[in-house]
C-alpha positions in Angstrom: 96.1 84.8 119.9 92.5 86.0 119.8 90.7 87.5 116.9 90.0 91.2 117.4 87.1 93.0 115.9 87.7 96.7 114.9 85.3 99.1 113.2 87.0 101.5 110.8 85.8 104.5 108.9 84.7 104.4 105.3 87.0 106.1 102.7 85.3 108.3 100.1 87.6 107.8 97.1 85.5 110.2 95.0 86.2 113.0 97.5 89.9 112.1 97.6 90.1 112.2 93.8 88.3 115.6 93.6 90.6 117.1 96.3 93.6 115.7 94.5 92.5 117.1 91.2 92.0 120.5 92.7 95.5 120.2 94.4 97.1 119.3 91.0 95.5 122.3 89.4 96.4 124.6 92.3 98.7 126.8 90.1 95.6 128.5 88.8 94.2 129.0 92.3 95.4 131.2 95.1 96.9 128.8 97.8 94.2 127.0 99.8 91.3 128.7 98.0 88.5 126.3 97.3 90.5 123.4 98.7 89.3 121.1 101.4 91.8 119.6 103.8 90.8 117.2 106.5 91.3 118.2 110.1 93.2 115.8 112.4 89.8 114.4 113.5 88.6 113.8 109.9 91.9 112.2 108.8 91.5 108.5 108.2 93.6 106.0 110.1 96.4 104.1 108.5 94.4 100.9 109.0 91.5 102.4 106.9 93.9 103.7 104.3 95.7 100.4 103.9 92.4 98.4 103.7 91.1 100.9 101.1 94.3 100.3 99.1 93.6 96.5 99.4 90.0 97.1 98.1 91.3 99.1 95.2 94.0 96.5 94.4 91.3 93.8 94.4 89.8 95.5 91.3 92.8 94.2 89.3 91.8 90.6 90.1 91.1 88.3 87.1 89.1 85.5 88.7 85.4 85.9 88.4 84.7 84.0 91.7 86.1 86.6 94.0 88.0 89.9 93.8 90.5 89.8 96.6 93.3 92.4 97.2 96.2 92.3 99.7 98.6 94.9 101.0 101.8 94.0 102.9 103.0 96.8 105.1 105.4 97.7 107.8 105.1 100.7 110.1 102.1 101.9 108.0 104.1 101.9 104.7 103.3 99.6 101.8 105.9 96.9 101.0 104.0 95.0 98.4 100.5 94.4 96.9 98.8 91.4 95.4 95.5 90.4 93.8 93.9 87.2 92.6 95.3 86.3 89.2 96.9 83.7 87.0 100.7 83.4 86.9 102.4 85.8 84.4 101.9 84.5 80.8 99.0 82.2 81.8 95.4 82.5 80.7 93.1 84.5 83.0 89.7 83.4 84.2 88.1 86.5 82.8 89.4 85.4 79.3 88.9 81.6 79.4 86.7 80.9 82.5 87.5 79.5 85.9 89.1 76.0 86.4 87.1 74.6 89.3 88.3 71.7 91.4 87.1 70.9 95.0 84.9 74.0 95.1 87.7 76.4 94.2 89.4 77.9 91.2 92.9 76.4 90.6 93.8 78.6 87.6 94.7 81.6 89.9 97.1 82.4 92.7 95.6 84.1 95.8 96.2 87.7 96.6 98.2 87.1 99.8 100.5 84.6 98.0 101.0 87.1 95.1 101.9 89.9 97.6 104.5 87.7 99.3 105.8 86.5 96.0 106.3 90.0 94.7 108.0 91.1 97.8 110.4 88.1 97.5 111.0 88.7 93.8 111.8 92.4 94.7 114.1 91.5 97.6 111.8 93.1 100.2 111.7 91.4 103.6 108.3 90.5 105.0 109.6 89.6 108.5 107.4 91.4 111.1 105.1 92.8 108.4 101.3 93.4 108.6 98.9 92.2 105.9 95.7 94.0 105.0 93.4 91.7 102.9 89.8 91.9 101.7 89.1 88.3 102.7 90.6 86.3 105.5 93.4 83.9 104.2 92.7 80.3 103.2 94.8 77.5 104.8 97.4 77.5 102.1 97.9 81.3 102.2 98.0 81.2 106.0 101.0 78.8 105.7 102.7 81.1 103.3 102.1 84.1 105.6 103.5 82.3 108.6 106.6 81.2 106.6 107.1 84.8 105.4 107.1 86.1 108.9 103.9 88.2 108.8 103.0 89.1 112.3 99.5 90.5 112.0 96.6 90.1 109.5 93.7 92.6 109.1 90.8 91.2 107.0 87.5 92.7 106.0 85.4 89.6 105.0 85.8 86.0 106.4 86.8 83.3 103.9 84.2 80.5 103.6 86.5 78.2 105.6 88.1 79.3 108.9 91.1 76.9 108.9 93.4 79.7 107.8 92.5 82.0 110.6 92.8 79.1 113.1 96.3 78.3 111.9 97.4 81.9 112.0 96.1 82.4 115.5 97.6 79.1 116.8 101.0 80.1 115.3 101.0 83.5 117.1 99.9 85.7 114.2 97.4 88.3 115.4 94.2 88.5 113.3 91.9 91.5 113.3 88.5 91.4 111.7 87.5 94.9 110.5 83.8 95.1 111.0 83.2 97.7 108.3 83.7 95.7 105.2 83.4 98.4 102.6 86.3 100.9 103.0 86.0 102.3 99.6 82.9 104.1 98.4 
């Protein structure tokens, strides 16, 4: 498989929140008055929406080295999410600092692995799913994704080492680099 580059539109979360707030208070407004609804041409793609969700999920991360978010989906619907963080009940980097070995923090679990683990814990099949992740998977996460049956990976930023992408591609998992890295404004 070959890596594909795709440019996606930016999602203005402030506008979405404002529109949602108006919609939630619609009982005091005549229907559709002062409300903005996007036309079919203005509506964001599912890919942009799911990458924006991954960006938002990354804000839950607890490692100071990188905020990474992941969304597992099938047919444009979210199956599971994950972010960089310590195992439940363990100390977090934001509280006690990172534990660095071999140029990486070993205190935390990566976002992709957490998304797969939550799906497994919840009894959700990941066979044939698509992953949206803010950074391309590392080698260990790539192995987990292949074993979990993920068929396609969209990523916004390349990871510092390309071994994970190479393994995914050689294993038949399609990878797509989204050229617009900031999907949430």
